[in-house]
N, C-alpha and C positions, 0 to 999 in steps of 0.2 A: 903472572902474579895472581895467586889464588883468594877470594875470596868467602868467607865462610858466615852464614847468616844461619842463628837456630830462631826461633818459635817456638811456641807452644805453652812458655811457662806460665805460673799464674800462683794463685790462690787456693789451700785445699787445705779440707781438716783431713786429722790423722785418721790413717785409714783406707783413706780415699785414693785416687790414680789420675794421674795425669802422663801425656804422652807429650815427646818434645820431636823437633824434626829437625834437619840441620841442611842445608840446602847450597853446594858451591859452585861459584862461579868463576869462570878461566879455569884452564886446566884438565881434567880430563881423571872423575870423579872414580872410574874402575882401577885406577892407579894407585891410589893411594890406602893407604891403611889408614881407620879412623877410629878417634876414641871420644871419650866423654870423660869429663874433668868438672870440677866444683869446689867452689871456694866460698866457705863461711866469712860471715864476718870475725876479723880479727886470726883467722887463721890460717894457713899455706893450701894453694891450691893443691887438689888431692886428686889419684884416678878413680874412676868410676867403672868403665868398662871399655873395649876396643875389641875391633872386629876387622880379622885381614880383608883384601881386596874384593875375593871371592864370596866372601862370606864362612867359610869353612872353619877359621879359628876364631873363637872368642874367648874374654877371656873377662873378671868381674874381680872387683873389690869383695873383699868377705863382705863388708857391711851391706851389699845390698845384692848377693849375689842369694836366688830363690824371689827376689820382690821386682827387679830389675832386668827387661829384656832390651838388647842391645840385638838394632837388625839394619839392612841397608837395602835397598834398590836400584841397582847399578842401570837399570831401564831407565828410570825416573830420577835419578843422580839426587836422592835422599839419603842421607842416615836417619836412623830413628832411636829412641830411648824411650819403651814404655817401662812408667813407675807404677806399682802399685803397694798396696800396705804402705804407704808413706808415714814416715815418723817426725817428728819435729824437727830432730836433728839432721833431717835430710834436706832442709832448709838453707838454701846457697845460691849463688849464682851458677848456674849449669853453662860450661864451655865446650862446643865440637872441636876438634879438632884431626888435622890430618898428616901424615907423613909420609915420602917418599920412600924410604930405608923401609926393607922388609922386617918383621918381627924379629928375627932370628939375630939380624946386626946390633939392636938395643934392647934393652926392658920395653917390653908394651906399656909398663906405670911410669916411666920417666918423661915426667915436660920438657926435659932437653930432646927428647928424638922425636918432638913433634917439629914441622916447619910453618905451620898455620893454622892461625885461630881465629876464632868467629869473636862476636864483641860479649855475647853470654847471653842469656835470659834469667829473667830470676823468679825462683821457686821456692813458698814459702808454705809453710804446714804449720799450719795453728793445733793447737791441743784440744 
């Protein structure tokens, strides 16, 4: 069983930056495609970014393209999300997720394609 633990959330002013991390316990980190999702109050969980096992393939939601950077370090078994130019609408609980299937077997942005989820970390952007 894989458990994912996010860290790095917090309160930041609009225009600021924040970095999230996700570390799994159990399983082999380098064998998973990884993703970040977020859920704002009263809204559905939505895709933010995804990265392939090797890091060669990366995808972003249009809303964060150019502001967020997803990366991974397989030697440290850690997934990252660097967020900059933050906006109040980025306020949400951010979740990391892992999937065992390759991206070509199903859309990288679909929640149902991911097998394991973290508990989430709160990111609040004040105006």
